[in-house]
C-alpha positions as CSV (number, residue, x, y, z in Angstrom):
1,M,82.3,88.7,113.3
2,R,80.9,91.9,115.1
3,I,82.9,95.5,115.3
4,L,83.7,97.3,118.5
5,Y,85.0,101.1,117.9
6,F,85.6,102.3,121.1
7,N,87.1,105.8,121.3
8,I,88.2,105.8,124.6
9,T,90.0,108.9,125.0
10,R,90.0,112.4,123.7
11,R,93.5,113.8,125.4
12,C,96.5,113.3,122.7
13,N,100.3,114.1,122.9
14,L,99.6,115.2,119.3
15,R,98.3,118.7,118.0
16,C,97.4,117.4,114.3
17,W,95.7,120.6,112.7
18,F,94.2,117.5,110.4
19,C,92.2,116.4,113.7
20,A,89.1,114.3,112.8
21,A,88.6,114.5,116.8
22,S,86.3,117.4,118.5
23,L,87.6,120.2,120.6
24,N,87.0,118.9,123.8
25,R,90.5,117.0,124.7
26,R,89.4,116.1,128.8
27,S,86.6,113.6,128.5
28,E,87.5,109.8,128.4
29,I,85.9,106.5,129.2
30,S,86.4,104.8,132.2
31,T,88.4,101.1,132.3
32,K,85.2,100.1,134.6
33,K,82.7,101.2,132.0
34,I,84.4,100.1,128.9
35,L,84.3,96.7,131.0
36,S,81.2,96.8,131.4
37,L,80.0,97.5,127.9
38,F,82.5,94.1,127.1
39,D,79.8,92.6,129.1
40,K,76.6,94.0,127.8
41,W,77.2,93.3,124.4
42,K,78.8,90.1,125.1
43,I,82.1,90.0,123.4
44,R,83.3,86.6,122.3
45,K,85.7,84.5,119.8
46,G,85.9,86.2,116.7
47,D,84.8,89.6,117.8
48,R,87.2,92.5,116.6
49,V,87.5,95.3,119.5
50,I,89.3,98.7,117.8
51,L,90.9,101.2,120.6
52,N,91.1,104.5,119.1
53,G,90.7,108.5,120.2
54,G,92.4,110.8,121.0
55,E,95.2,108.9,121.9
56,A,93.8,105.4,123.3
57,T,97.8,104.8,124.7
58,L,96.9,107.4,127.3
59,H,94.3,105.6,128.7
60,R,95.6,104.1,132.0
61,G,93.6,101.3,132.1
62,L,94.8,100.1,128.2
63,C,96.8,97.5,129.5
64,E,93.7,95.5,131.7
65,I,91.4,96.5,128.8
66,L,93.4,94.8,126.1
67,R,94.1,91.7,128.9
68,N,90.3,91.7,129.0
69,V,90.2,90.8,125.2
70,K,92.5,88.5,125.1
71,K,90.4,86.7,127.8
72,R,87.4,86.6,125.7
73,H,89.6,85.1,122.7
74,A,88.2,88.2,121.1
75,R,91.1,90.6,118.7
76,S,92.4,93.7,119.8
77,N,92.8,96.7,117.2
78,L,95.1,99.8,118.3
79,F,95.0,102.8,116.5
80,T,98.3,104.8,118.0
81,N,100.1,107.6,117.0
82,G,103.2,105.2,118.7
83,I,104.7,108.6,120.9
84,K,104.6,106.1,124.4
85,L,105.7,102.8,122.5
86,A,108.8,104.8,121.6
87,D,109.9,103.1,124.9
88,T,110.5,99.6,124.1
89,R,109.5,98.8,128.0
90,Y,106.0,100.0,127.5
91,A,105.6,98.5,124.2
92,L,106.7,95.0,125.7
93,R,103.8,95.4,127.9
94,L,101.4,95.9,125.8
95,A,102.5,92.8,123.8
96,C,102.2,91.0,126.7
97,C,98.7,92.5,127.5
98,G,97.4,90.5,124.3
99,L,98.0,93.4,122.0
100,D,97.1,91.8,118.7
101,Y,96.7,94.3,116.1
102,V,98.4,97.2,115.5
103,C,98.0,100.5,113.2
104,I,100.5,103.8,113.4
105,P,100.0,106.4,110.7
106,L,103.0,108.2,109.0
107,Y,103.2,111.6,107.0
108,G,106.3,111.8,105.6
109,K,109.8,110.2,105.4
110,T,111.5,113.2,107.0
111,A,111.1,114.5,110.4
112,A,110.4,118.1,108.9
113,Q,107.2,116.3,106.8
114,H,106.1,114.7,109.6
115,D,106.7,116.8,112.5
116,A,104.5,119.9,110.4
117,M,101.7,117.4,110.3
118,T,101.2,116.4,114.0
119,G,102.7,119.9,114.9
120,V,104.7,118.7,117.7
121,K,109.3,118.5,117.1
122,G,110.4,114.8,117.6
123,S,107.0,113.1,116.9
124,F,108.6,111.4,113.8
125,A,111.5,110.0,115.6
126,K,109.5,108.4,118.1
127,T,107.3,106.7,116.2
128,C,109.4,105.9,113.8
129,A,110.8,104.0,117.3
130,A,107.6,102.8,117.9
131,I,107.5,100.7,114.5
132,S,110.9,99.4,114.8
133,H,110.0,98.1,118.1
134,L,107.2,96.8,116.7
135,C,109.1,95.1,114.0
136,E,111.5,94.2,116.8
137,L,108.8,92.1,119.0
138,K,107.5,90.3,115.8
139,N,110.9,89.2,115.6
140,R,110.7,87.3,118.6
141,G,107.9,85.6,118.3
142,Y,104.9,87.8,119.5
143,K,102.5,87.9,117.4
144,I,100.9,91.4,116.8
145,T,99.8,92.6,112.8
146,L,101.2,96.0,111.9
147,E,99.7,98.8,109.7
148,V,101.4,101.8,108.5
149,K,99.0,104.6,107.8
150,L,99.6,106.9,104.5
151,L,96.9,110.1,104.9
152,H,95.5,111.0,101.0
153,C,95.2,115.0,101.8
154,K,96.4,118.1,99.9
155,A,99.8,118.1,101.9
156,T,101.0,114.5,101.7
157,Y,99.4,112.8,98.6
158,R,102.0,113.6,95.9
159,R,104.7,112.0,98.4
160,N,102.9,109.2,99.4
161,P,104.1,106.9,96.8
162,A,108.0,108.1,98.1
163,I,106.7,107.6,101.3
164,A,105.5,103.6,100.6
165,R,108.4,103.0,99.2
166,W,110.3,103.8,102.0
167,I,108.8,102.3,104.9
168,A,108.7,98.9,103.0
169,D,112.4,99.5,102.9
170,Q,113.1,100.5,106.4
171,Y,110.6,97.8,108.0
172,P,111.0,95.2,105.3
173,N,108.8,92.6,108.3
174,I,105.3,95.2,108.5
175,D,102.5,93.3,107.3
176,Y,100.2,96.6,105.3
177,I,100.3,99.9,104.5
178,S,96.9,102.0,104.1
179,V,96.3,104.6,102.1
180,N,93.3,106.5,103.5
181,P,91.3,109.7,103.1
182,P,90.7,112.2,106.5
183,L,87.7,112.3,108.3
184,Y,86.3,114.8,107.6
185,T,85.1,115.8,111.2
186,G,86.1,117.4,115.0
187,E,88.7,119.9,114.2
188,A,89.0,119.2,110.8
189,R,85.7,121.1,109.5
190,V,87.3,124.3,110.6
191,H,90.8,123.7,108.5
192,L,88.8,121.5,105.4
193,K,89.8,123.9,102.5
194,D,93.3,123.8,103.6
195,F,93.8,119.7,102.8
196,A,90.3,118.3,101.5
197,V,91.2,116.6,98.0
198,D,89.2,115.6,95.2
199,L,89.9,111.5,95.3
200,M,88.7,111.7,91.3
201,K,91.2,114.6,90.6
202,T,93.9,113.0,92.6
203,K,93.6,109.7,91.8
204,R,96.8,109.3,88.9
205,W,98.5,110.0,92.5
206,L,96.9,107.8,95.0
207,N,97.2,105.2,91.9
208,K,100.7,105.1,92.5
209,T,100.9,105.1,95.6
210,V,99.1,101.6,95.6
211,T,101.7,100.7,92.8
212,A,104.6,101.5,94.8
213,V,103.0,99.3,98.2
214,L,102.7,96.3,95.9
215,D,105.5,96.6,93.9
216,K,107.6,96.4,97.3
217,K,105.8,92.9,98.0
218,V,103.6,94.2,101.1
219,R,100.3,94.1,101.2
220,C,97.7,97.0,100.6
221,S,94.5,98.5,102.5
222,L,92.3,101.2,101.0
223,P,89.9,102.2,103.8
224,H,86.8,104.2,102.3
225,I,88.2,105.0,98.7
226,P,85.6,103.7,95.9
227,Y,87.3,101.2,93.5
228,C,86.3,103.2,90.9
229,V,89.1,105.9,91.6
230,L,91.7,103.1,91.2
231,G,93.3,102.5,87.3
232,R,92.7,99.3,85.9
233,K,96.3,97.9,86.7
234,N,95.5,97.8,90.3
235,R,92.0,96.8,89.9
236,S,93.4,93.5,88.0
237,D,94.0,90.0,89.8
238,R,97.8,91.1,90.9
239,W,95.6,94.3,93.0
240,R,93.4,92.2,94.3
241,K,95.5,89.9,95.9
242,G,97.4,92.3,97.6
243,F,94.2,94.2,99.2
244,L,93.6,93.9,102.7
245,P,89.7,94.0,103.1
246,Y,89.0,96.5,105.7
247,P,87.1,95.6,108.8
248,L,85.3,98.9,109.7
249,R,83.3,98.5,106.1
250,Q,80.9,96.1,108.2
251,P,78.4,97.5,110.4
252,M,79.8,98.3,114.3
253,I,78.8,99.2,117.8
254,Y,80.7,103.0,117.7
255,Y,81.2,104.6,121.8
256,D,82.4,107.6,122.6
257,P,83.2,109.8,125.7
258,Q,80.7,112.2,124.6
259,I,78.0,109.6,123.5
260,T,78.4,106.9,126.2
261,T,75.0,105.2,126.1
262,G,76.6,103.9,121.9
263,V,75.5,104.3,119.1
264,I,75.4,101.7,116.2
265,V,77.2,102.7,112.7
266,R,75.3,101.2,109.8
267,K,77.2,100.8,106.5
268,E,76.6,104.3,104.7
269,K,77.5,104.9,101.6
270,I,76.5,107.0,98.3
271,I,75.3,105.0,95.8
272,D,75.1,106.6,92.4
273,S,73.0,104.7,89.6
274,Q,75.9,103.9,87.6
275,C,77.5,102.0,90.7
276,R,74.8,99.6,89.9
277,M,76.9,98.7,86.9
278,C,79.8,98.3,88.6
279,A,81.5,94.9,88.8
280,Y,82.8,95.8,92.3
281,R,79.7,97.2,93.5
282,V,79.0,95.0,96.9
283,R,82.9,94.6,97.6
284,C,83.1,98.1,97.9
285,P,83.0,100.8,100.2
286,G,81.5,103.2,97.8
287,F,81.6,107.2,99.0
288,R,81.2,108.1,102.0
289,P,80.2,111.6,103.2
290,Y,81.4,112.0,106.1
291,N,85.1,111.1,104.5
292,L,85.0,112.9,101.3
293,G,85.8,116.7,101.3
294,E,85.8,119.3,99.0
295,T,85.6,123.2,98.5
296,S,83.8,125.6,96.8
297,S,85.5,127.7,95.0
298,E,84.1,131.1,97.6
299,G,86.9,129.0,100.0
300,S,83.9,127.7,102.5
301,S,84.1,124.0,104.2
302,I,81.6,121.9,102.5
303,I,81.1,117.8,102.2
304,K,80.0,116.2,99.5
305,P,81.0,113.1,97.3
306,A,83.4,112.9,94.3
307,K,81.6,113.1,90.9
308,L,80.6,109.9,89.6
309,K,81.4,110.4,85.3
310,N,81.8,107.5,83.0
311,I,82.4,104.7,85.8
312,S,79.8,102.5,83.8
313,K,82.6,102.5,80.9
314,T,86.1,102.8,83.7
315,I,85.0,99.4,85.3
316,T,84.1,96.7,83.3
């Protein structure tokens, strides 16, 4: 299986202050260019094509792109804020074009919490409507895998366990709930000190979130979160059975409107000497420099991995 990741547009209909995209919101890859890249890389059965932005649903050629992926017998993954999918006709249209997998973020279980993160009033209602519409399409027989994404940052990590329980109760036929650290790139670096958290210092709440997900009989995905942050209970056989292996851990071909020639992104993880003694060292995503943020005592923004202390003792 190959992973091909496309940021097909930088345009967005939200104003999230922690956005990992750059300030340039106008650049976009044309549909013709995307399809030519599909030909260049000979996308075929078993490949996974990830479509992101900005906001991918703002790309006018999205349906044509999805149909082309389906024609090649590959799988399409759509990362979206769900705003346009609040329109039932648009959601059905994407489903009919062959949409396979949708990932939608939720930053709270109330409009006040979520809208404060997105910067747009009413976004919570539309995002929830989108999740409801996708659940209904699943009930009607459309084979769409649905993931709801939680963000582990300063503003959300304490409320994530409650959000996870609310999501599982509200949408019982979703497939996965994922817990994600932010990507500390683009505009996010400007506000790093306002939302970056140390994974080791906040692991108690992260473990509460994982437990909340699994207690609701929903599978959990932990992209970019090293296993040593997890408590012993969540590293047990019960946890591993509920864990979703995340595809982006594999090397992938990455395209961006501002990097039109393409960049091959390989596995990057910071391996401490103690990691080599860990039973999970092969499967663990490790500590990645581009998604682990911390703020210095002077308040300036820096990027560095979380500290690894006594890992060999905690993971045996």
